[in-house]
C-alpha positions in Angstrom: 3.8 77.9 61.1 7.0 76.2 62.2 9.8 75.9 59.6 8.6 72.0 58.6 5.0 73.1 58.2 6.2 76.0 55.8 8.6 73.5 53.8 5.5 71.1 53.2 3.2 74.0 51.9 6.2 75.1 49.5 6.5 71.9 47.9 2.8 71.3 47.4 2.5 74.6 46.1 5.1 74.1 43.5 3.9 70.7 42.6 0.6 72.2 41.6 2.1 74.6 39.3 3.9 72.1 37.8 1.1 69.7 37.3 -1.1 69.6 33.7 -4.2 70.8 33.0 -7.3 69.0 33.3 -7.5 68.4 29.3 -4.4 67.7 29.1 -4.0 64.9 32.0 -7.1 63.2 30.6 -5.5 63.3 26.9 -2.4 61.4 28.3 -4.4 58.8 30.0 -6.1 58.4 26.6 -2.6 58.3 24.6 -1.2 55.7 27.1 -4.5 53.4 27.0 -4.8 53.7 23.2 -1.1 52.6 22.8 -1.7 49.5 25.6 -4.6 48.0 23.1 -2.2 48.2 20.2 0.3 46.6 22.1 -2.5 43.7 23.1 -3.8 43.5 19.9 -0.4 43.0 18.1 0.2 40.0 20.3 -2.9 38.0 20.3 -2.8 38.6 16.2 1.0 37.2 16.3 -0.1 34.4 18.6 -3.2 33.5 16.3 -0.8 33.7 13.2 1.6 31.3 15.0 -1.1 28.7 15.9 -2.3 28.5 12.3 1.2 28.6 10.9 1.4 25.4 13.6 -1.6 24.0 12.6 -0.5 24.0 9.0 2.3 22.2 9.3 0.8 19.4 11.0 1.1 16.1 8.6 -2.6 14.5 7.7 -1.9 11.4 9.3 -3.7 7.8 8.2 -4.6 5.5 10.7 -5.3 2.0 9.4 -5.0 0.1 12.8 -8.4 -1.0 14.5 -10.8 0.1 11.6 -14.1 -1.1 12.0 -15.5 -3.6 9.8 -17.6 -3.1 8.0 -17.4 0.6 7.6 -19.1 1.7 4.0 -22.3 2.0 4.2 -24.4 -0.5 6.4 -27.5 1.3 5.6 -28.1 4.5 3.8 -30.8 7.4 4.1 -32.4 8.3 0.8 -30.2 10.2 -1.6 -30.5 14.1 -1.7 -31.9 15.4 -5.0 -28.9 15.7 -7.6 -27.1 19.3 -7.8 -25.8 20.5 -11.2 -22.1 21.1 -9.5 -20.5 17.8 -9.0 -16.8 16.8 -8.3 -15.3 14.5 -10.8 -12.3 12.6 -8.9 -9.1 13.2 -10.8 -7.9 10.2 -13.3 -4.6 9.5 -14.9 -4.7 12.2 -17.2 -6.3 14.9 -14.6 -4.3 17.7 -14.0 -5.8 18.9 -10.7 -3.8 19.0 -8.1 -3.5 15.9 -5.8 -5.9 15.5 -3.1 -8.5 17.4 -4.3 -11.2 16.8 -6.7 -12.6 19.8 -9.1 -15.8 20.6 -9.5 -17.2 20.3 -13.1 -20.9 21.3 -14.4 -22.3 18.6 -16.2 -25.4 17.8 -17.8 -28.2 16.0 -15.5 -29.0 13.7 -18.4 -28.3 9.7 -17.5 -25.0 8.3 -18.3 -26.7 6.8 -21.7 -28.4 9.4 -22.8 -26.5 10.5 -25.8 -24.7 7.2 -26.5 -25.7 4.2 -28.5 -24.5 0.2 -28.3 -24.3 0.7 -24.3 -25.2 -2.4 -22.5 -27.2 -1.6 -19.3 -26.0 -3.4 -16.2 -28.2 -5.0 -14.0 -27.6 -5.8 -10.3 -28.3 -9.0 -8.6 -27.9 -10.1 -5.2 -24.2 -11.2 -3.9 -21.2 -11.8 -5.4 -18.8 -15.2 -5.9 -15.5 -14.8 -5.5 -12.9 -16.6 -8.4 -11.1 -19.1 -7.3 -7.7 -20.4 -8.0 -7.5 -24.0 -9.0 -4.0 -25.2 -7.5 -2.2 -25.7 -4.6 1.5 -26.7 -2.9 1.8 -29.6 -0.5 1.3 -28.1 3.3 4.6 -27.9 4.5 5.7 -25.7 8.0 8.4 -23.9 5.9 5.6 -21.8 3.6 2.3 -20.2 4.9 -1.3 -20.8 3.3 -2.0 -19.3 -0.1 -3.3 -15.9 -0.7 -5.0 -15.5 -3.8 -5.6 -12.5 -5.9 -6.7 -11.4 -9.2 -5.1 -8.7 -11.9 -6.3 -8.3 -15.2 -8.3 -11.4 -15.7 -4.9 -13.6 -14.2 -5.4 -15.2 -11.1 -2.3 -15.7 -8.6 -1.7 -17.6 -5.2 1.0 -16.4 -3.0 2.9 -18.8 -0.9 4.9 -16.6 1.6 8.0 -18.4 3.4 8.4 -18.8 6.9 11.7 -20.5 7.1 14.2 -18.6 5.1 17.1 -21.1 5.1 15.4 -23.6 3.3 12.3 -22.0 1.8 11.3 -18.8 -0.3 8.3 -16.9 -1.4 6.4 -19.0 -4.4 4.0 -17.0 -6.7 1.6 -19.1 -9.1 0.1 -17.7 -12.1 -2.8 -18.7 -14.2 -3.7 -17.1 -17.5 -5.2 -18.0 -20.7 -2.9 -16.8 -22.9 1.2 -17.5 -22.9 3.0 -15.2 -20.5 4.9 -12.4 -21.7 8.6 -10.9 -20.1 9.9 -8.0 -20.5 13.5 -8.4 -18.7 16.1 -10.5 -20.8 17.2 -14.2 -19.2 18.7 -17.1 -19.2 16.4 -19.7 -20.5 16.3 -23.6 -20.0 13.8 -26.2 -21.2 12.0 -28.5 -18.8 9.3 -31.4 -18.9 6.9 -30.0 -16.5 4.2 -32.2 -15.5 4.0 -33.6 -18.8 4.6 -30.5 -20.7 7.1 -28.3 -22.5 8.4 -25.9 -20.2 10.7 -23.1 -19.7 12.9 -21.9 -16.6 13.6 -18.3 -16.9 16.9 -17.5 -14.8 17.5 -13.6 -14.2 20.4 -12.9 -12.7 19.7 -9.9 -10.0 20.8 -9.3 -6.5 20.4 -10.5 -3.6 18.8 -13.4 -5.1 18.9 -15.0 -8.8 14.9 -14.8 -9.9 13.6 -18.1 -11.3 10.4 -18.5 -13.5 9.2 -21.5 -14.8 6.2 -21.5 -17.5 4.3 -23.9 -19.2 1.1 -24.7 -21.1 -1.0 -26.9 -18.8 -4.1 -27.1 -21.1 -5.5 -25.7 -23.9 -6.6 -21.8 -23.0 -4.2 -22.4 -19.7 -1.1 -21.4 -19.0 1.2 -21.5 -15.5 4.2 -19.8 -14.2 5.6 -20.4 -11.2 8.0 -17.9 -9.6 10.7 -18.0 -7.0 14.4 -17.6 -6.4 17.4 -19.5 -6.3 17.0 -20.7 -2.7 15.6 -23.6 -4.9 17.6 -25.2 -7.8 16.2 -25.6 -11.0 15.3 -29.2 -10.3 13.5 -28.2 -7.4 11.7 -25.8 -8.8 10.5 -28.0 -11.3 9.6 -30.8 -8.5 7.5 -28.1 -7.0 5.4 -28.0 -10.4 4.9 -31.1 -10.4 3.6 -31.3 -6.6 0.8 -28.8 -7.9 -2.7 -30.5 -7.1 -6.3 -29.1 -7.8 -7.6 -26.6 -5.3 -10.4 -24.3 -5.1 -8.8 -21.2 -3.6 -11.1 -18.1 -2.9 -9.7 -14.8 -4.4 -9.5 -12.2 -1.0 -11.8 -9.2 -2.0 -11.1 -6.2 -0.1 -15.1 -5.7 0.5 -18.1 -7.4 0.9 -20.9 -6.5 -1.8 -24.4 -6.9 -1.2 -25.1 -6.4 -4.8 -23.0 -7.2 -8.1 -23.3 -6.5 -11.7 -24.6 -9.3 -13.6 -23.5 -11.0 -16.6 -20.2 -9.1 -16.0 -16.8 -11.2 -15.0 -14.3 -10.6 -12.1 -11.1 -8.9 -13.7 -9.1 -7.7 -10.9 -9.6 -8.2 -7.1 -6.8 -6.9 -5.1 -6.4 -5.0 -1.4 -7.9 -2.1 -2.8 -10.0 -2.5 -5.8 -12.7 -4.9 -7.6 -13.5 -4.5 -11.3 -15.7 -6.3 -13.7 -15.8 -6.2 -16.9 -18.0 -7.3 -20.3 -16.9 -11.0 -21.1 -16.5 -9.7 -24.4 -13.9 -7.3 -23.5 -10.0 -7.9 -23.4 -8.5 -8.8 -19.7 -7.8 -5.4 -18.0 -9.9 -3.2 -20.2 -12.2 -2.8 -17.3 -15.8 -1.4 -16.9 -17.3 -1.5 -13.6 -14.7 -0.4 -11.2 -14.9 -0.2 -6.9 -11.5 1.5 -5.9 -10.6 2.8 -2.4 -8.3 5.7 -2.2 -6.4 7.6 -0.5 -8.5 10.5 0.6 -9.7 12.9 -1.9 -11.2 15.9 -0.9 -14.5 16.3 -2.4 -15.3 20.0 -3.2 -18.7 20.1 -4.2 -20.3 16.7 -2.9 -24.1 16.9 -3.9 -25.6 13.8 -2.2 -25.2 11.4 0.6 -24.4 7.8 0.4 -25.1 6.5 4.3 -23.9 8.9 6.4 -21.3 10.2 4.3 -20.8 12.7 1.8 -20.6 11.5 -2.0 -19.8 13.6 -5.7 -21.1 12.3 -8.7 -19.6 13.0 -11.5 -21.0 12.1 -15.3 -19.8 12.7 -18.9 -20.8 11.0 -22.2 -18.5 7.8 -21.8 -18.9 6.8 -18.0 -20.4 8.0 -14.6 -18.1 7.9 -11.1 -19.5 8.0 -7.7 -17.3 9.5 -4.9 -17.5 8.8 -1.4 -16.0 10.5 1.9 -15.5 7.5 3.8 -13.9 9.6 6.8 -13.5 6.8 9.3 -11.2 5.4 7.2 -9.1 8.3 5.6 -10.2 7.3 2.3 -12.3 8.1 -0.6 -14.7 5.2 -2.4 -14.6 5.5 -6.0 -17.4 3.6 -8.2 -16.8 4.1 -11.8 -19.0 2.7 -14.7 -17.9 3.2 -18.5 -16.3 1.3 -21.2 -19.5 0.6 -23.0 -21.1 -0.3 -19.8 -24.0 2.2 -18.3 -26.1 1.9 -14.9 -28.9 4.3 -13.9 -28.0 6.7 -11.1 -30.9 4.6 -8.7 -28.7 1.3 -9.2 -25.2 2.8 -8.9 -26.5 4.6 -5.5 -27.9 1.0 -4.5 -24.9 -0.9 -4.9 -22.6 1.8 -2.9 -24.8 1.6 -0.3 -23.9 -2.5 -0.2 -20.4 -1.7 -0.3 -18.6 -2.8 2.7 -14.7 -2.2 3.3 -13.0 -5.1 5.0 -10.5 -4.8 7.3 -7.5 -5.9 4.7 -8.4 -3.8 2.6 -5.4 -1.1 1.8 -6.2 2.2 0.1 -4.2 2.7 -2.9 
């Protein structure tokens, strides 16, 4: 054996003597494997937590462009049998967190079960919009009027298109004398053969002018604009009013409407009907499109949408999760009125949201 072979043999013998036993070697491999596995688990868990935090931080976006018309609900399947737990929609006095709808256990009896003296609402086909009864002469300086209704008062808004010579004009018709809460300079004027009063409120960027007068028994008119116009021009605008029938623009098309009730409020988000004997603003049968509220305990379907029914001794509320509008359609019947649950579902199935609607 030469010197090279002898050196190789001695090195191999020394290495074999320093090597761990079979059991020790296997234990080392297992321990290393466990360490690697723990590292992988920690990495995966941390990554998942980071993703969850990122997702939780994404704001809920509401999109109003390109909304379908109509959206709620063109056709509906038969409603599911009611379930005792239900989800009321929070009202102004609710202590529930914003954006959530608490569940409440309610009786399965109809809304009118314990009360007496309630008026039962029956439904009829279709609905006729109230009208604003006047208009201003057409001009390039103002757009065509848009009519709405709030607490029994019907209003027409004439938007200015030429700011130098024109200003927005809002005309409101009420059955009672208008009430004002701000102090103002008041100047008497004759308007359309009647005694009128021009109120001037000194605010920036423009003084606010409101002319009001009693047009006839049970009818008051107020015309509001700013000091783009002189007081005499405001009176001239009022004198130029002519009779018209401008329909109020509703937020929904209705297949059915409550028979015998009168329209009280019609805006971009709500339609409210009341009993003819009730005071304006009292409400009674309301349909409101709200920003989306989570239904905790949906107990039925209205069309393809989840819905929740809440009943108390005083009112019944049906809340519908309109997912493709990111909104909640809320129908409430109360203030001395009652409706069968069957008719309430029928009414809801015939509510069609229009593109001009705007959830509140």
